[in-house]
C-alpha beads as a LAMMPS data file, in Angstrom:
LAMMPS data file: protein, C-alpha beads

140 atoms
139 bonds

1 atom types
1 bond types

-500.0 500.0 xlo xhi
-500.0 500.0 ylo yhi
-500.0 500.0 zlo zhi

Masses

1 110.0

Atoms # bond

1 1 1 -340.678 219.957 -392.565
2 1 1 -343.471 221.232 -394.805
3 1 1 -342.409 218.877 -397.609
4 1 1 -342.881 215.910 -395.269
5 1 1 -346.325 217.131 -394.244
6 1 1 -347.320 217.603 -397.873
7 1 1 -346.234 214.052 -398.737
8 1 1 -348.320 212.674 -395.870
9 1 1 -351.353 214.696 -396.903
10 1 1 -351.192 213.646 -400.566
11 1 1 -352.685 210.159 -400.041
12 1 1 -355.600 211.679 -398.110
13 1 1 -356.239 214.181 -400.896
14 1 1 -356.106 211.461 -403.552
15 1 1 -358.434 209.251 -401.503
16 1 1 -360.851 212.161 -401.026
17 1 1 -360.882 212.833 -404.779
18 1 1 -361.523 209.152 -405.541
19 1 1 -364.330 209.045 -402.995
20 1 1 -365.853 212.189 -404.482
21 1 1 -365.805 210.746 -407.992
22 1 1 -367.104 207.362 -406.815
23 1 1 -369.961 209.205 -405.098
24 1 1 -370.703 211.220 -408.215
25 1 1 -370.755 208.086 -410.381
26 1 1 -372.999 206.223 -407.935
27 1 1 -375.323 209.226 -407.752
28 1 1 -375.398 209.537 -411.542
29 1 1 -376.447 205.890 -411.875
30 1 1 -379.268 206.488 -409.389
31 1 1 -380.376 209.659 -411.184
32 1 1 -380.419 207.859 -414.543
33 1 1 -382.382 204.910 -413.126
34 1 1 -384.962 207.112 -411.380
35 1 1 -385.314 209.361 -414.432
36 1 1 -385.872 206.271 -416.596
37 1 1 -388.522 205.033 -414.162
38 1 1 -390.258 208.413 -414.200
39 1 1 -390.141 208.489 -417.987
40 1 1 -391.725 205.041 -418.233
41 1 1 -394.404 206.034 -415.713
42 1 1 -395.309 209.132 -417.738
43 1 1 -394.776 208.166 -421.351
44 1 1 -395.027 204.372 -421.546
45 1 1 -397.372 203.180 -418.786
46 1 1 -398.377 200.200 -420.917
47 1 1 -394.855 198.824 -420.354
48 1 1 -395.567 198.469 -416.630
49 1 1 -399.309 197.769 -416.741
50 1 1 -398.869 194.127 -415.746
51 1 1 -396.721 195.027 -412.723
52 1 1 -399.200 197.687 -411.632
53 1 1 -402.063 195.176 -411.801
54 1 1 -400.088 192.616 -409.784
55 1 1 -399.339 195.114 -407.043
56 1 1 -402.911 196.420 -406.989
57 1 1 -402.281 199.958 -408.213
58 1 1 -404.573 201.600 -410.802
59 1 1 -403.099 202.656 -414.154
60 1 1 -404.140 206.273 -413.560
61 1 1 -401.602 206.457 -410.756
62 1 1 -398.723 206.638 -413.253
63 1 1 -399.653 210.261 -414.054
64 1 1 -399.095 211.108 -410.391
65 1 1 -396.137 208.838 -409.611
66 1 1 -394.068 209.893 -412.644
67 1 1 -393.815 213.577 -411.650
68 1 1 -393.134 212.589 -408.020
69 1 1 -390.204 210.435 -409.157
70 1 1 -388.910 213.268 -411.348
71 1 1 -389.199 215.766 -408.475
72 1 1 -387.263 213.444 -406.131
73 1 1 -384.645 212.875 -408.824
74 1 1 -384.162 216.576 -409.505
75 1 1 -383.905 217.342 -405.795
76 1 1 -381.335 214.564 -405.388
77 1 1 -379.280 215.737 -408.372
78 1 1 -378.948 219.308 -407.059
79 1 1 -376.203 219.376 -404.379
80 1 1 -377.994 221.903 -402.141
81 1 1 -381.171 219.782 -401.986
82 1 1 -379.624 216.320 -402.374
83 1 1 -380.383 215.226 -398.799
84 1 1 -384.067 216.162 -399.155
85 1 1 -384.212 214.368 -402.503
86 1 1 -382.594 211.282 -400.976
87 1 1 -385.079 211.248 -398.091
88 1 1 -388.065 211.564 -400.427
89 1 1 -386.735 209.025 -402.927
90 1 1 -385.990 206.602 -400.077
91 1 1 -389.643 206.832 -399.086
92 1 1 -390.671 206.112 -402.661
93 1 1 -388.309 203.133 -402.944
94 1 1 -389.461 201.834 -399.557
95 1 1 -393.050 202.008 -400.760
96 1 1 -392.123 200.020 -403.857
97 1 1 -390.480 197.359 -401.689
98 1 1 -393.504 197.289 -399.383
99 1 1 -395.901 196.830 -402.317
100 1 1 -394.029 193.714 -403.432
101 1 1 -393.741 192.304 -399.916
102 1 1 -397.514 192.778 -399.513
103 1 1 -398.230 190.482 -402.450
104 1 1 -395.699 187.882 -401.349
105 1 1 -392.883 188.696 -403.754
106 1 1 -390.095 188.700 -401.211
107 1 1 -386.755 188.976 -402.997
108 1 1 -388.261 189.825 -406.379
109 1 1 -386.183 191.776 -408.929
110 1 1 -388.103 195.053 -408.357
111 1 1 -387.430 194.752 -404.621
112 1 1 -383.747 194.071 -405.106
113 1 1 -383.414 196.935 -407.592
114 1 1 -385.188 199.318 -405.194
115 1 1 -382.975 198.212 -402.326
116 1 1 -379.798 198.605 -404.391
117 1 1 -380.876 202.026 -405.684
118 1 1 -381.531 203.179 -402.121
119 1 1 -378.153 201.913 -400.959
120 1 1 -376.388 203.499 -403.930
121 1 1 -378.283 206.738 -403.372
122 1 1 -377.144 207.112 -399.787
123 1 1 -373.688 205.677 -400.495
124 1 1 -373.143 208.138 -403.316
125 1 1 -374.407 210.995 -401.198
126 1 1 -372.154 209.937 -398.316
127 1 1 -369.110 209.901 -400.566
128 1 1 -369.797 213.220 -402.281
129 1 1 -371.249 215.330 -399.471
130 1 1 -369.176 216.206 -396.392
131 1 1 -372.338 217.270 -394.512
132 1 1 -373.653 213.708 -394.637
133 1 1 -370.284 212.325 -393.536
134 1 1 -370.324 214.760 -390.598
135 1 1 -373.741 213.527 -389.494
136 1 1 -372.890 209.842 -390.033
137 1 1 -369.207 209.380 -389.213
138 1 1 -368.869 205.750 -390.325
139 1 1 -365.096 205.910 -390.711
140 1 1 -362.885 207.705 -388.187

Bonds

1 1 1 2
2 1 2 3
3 1 3 4
4 1 4 5
5 1 5 6
6 1 6 7
7 1 7 8
8 1 8 9
9 1 9 10
10 1 10 11
11 1 11 12
12 1 12 13
13 1 13 14
14 1 14 15
15 1 15 16
16 1 16 17
17 1 17 18
18 1 18 19
19 1 19 20
20 1 20 21
21 1 21 22
22 1 22 23
23 1 23 24
24 1 24 25
25 1 25 26
26 1 26 27
27 1 27 28
28 1 28 29
29 1 29 30
30 1 30 31
31 1 31 32
32 1 32 33
33 1 33 34
34 1 34 35
35 1 35 36
36 1 36 37
37 1 37 38
38 1 38 39
39 1 39 40
40 1 40 41
41 1 41 42
42 1 42 43
43 1 43 44
44 1 44 45
45 1 45 46
46 1 46 47
47 1 47 48
48 1 48 49
49 1 49 50
50 1 50 51
51 1 51 52
52 1 52 53
53 1 53 54
54 1 54 55
55 1 55 56
56 1 56 57
57 1 57 58
58 1 58 59
59 1 59 60
60 1 60 61
61 1 61 62
62 1 62 63
63 1 63 64
64 1 64 65
65 1 65 66
66 1 66 67
67 1 67 68
68 1 68 69
69 1 69 70
70 1 70 71
71 1 71 72
72 1 72 73
73 1 73 74
74 1 74 75
75 1 75 76
76 1 76 77
77 1 77 78
78 1 78 79
79 1 79 80
80 1 80 81
81 1 81 82
82 1 82 83
83 1 83 84
84 1 84 85
85 1 85 86
86 1 86 87
87 1 87 88
88 1 88 89
89 1 89 90
90 1 90 91
91 1 91 92
92 1 92 93
93 1 93 94
94 1 94 95
95 1 95 96
96 1 96 97
97 1 97 98
98 1 98 99
99 1 99 100
100 1 100 101
101 1 101 102
102 1 102 103
103 1 103 104
104 1 104 105
105 1 105 106
106 1 106 107
107 1 107 108
108 1 108 109
109 1 109 110
110 1 110 111
111 1 111 112
112 1 112 113
113 1 113 114
114 1 114 115
115 1 115 116
116 1 116 117
117 1 117 118
118 1 118 119
119 1 119 120
120 1 120 121
121 1 121 122
122 1 122 123
123 1 123 124
124 1 124 125
125 1 125 126
126 1 126 127
127 1 127 128
128 1 128 129
129 1 129 130
130 1 130 131
131 1 131 132
132 1 132 133
133 1 133 134
134 1 134 135
135 1 135 136
136 1 136 137
137 1 137 138
138 1 138 139
139 1 139 140
């Protein structure tokens, strides 16, 4: 009888492992993208000067935004603080989307990238963290 139960539980265990690794990969992509954004904000603000001017933000803001992005990224990358990091980073990404909507760039590449990063952030967290799945039971 126990052999039968083990065979029935194997697919669930394999699926759980695949979901965990998919979540880790999605989260890693988000961490890399946010870390790259923070690096550009801090060390190469000239690369984004044109975009900052278009959205109405001063260049000096990069010295403040870069560390905020890094802090959100670090919080998201640490499992114990990942939910807090996701909440804070979602606010940052939402602000980026709002800035582009404000100037009439609906559907622009920065908006789409921010939207996809937010979706991947929460999707990755959902797949890798059972606490999030317990709060948001999307699949029964």
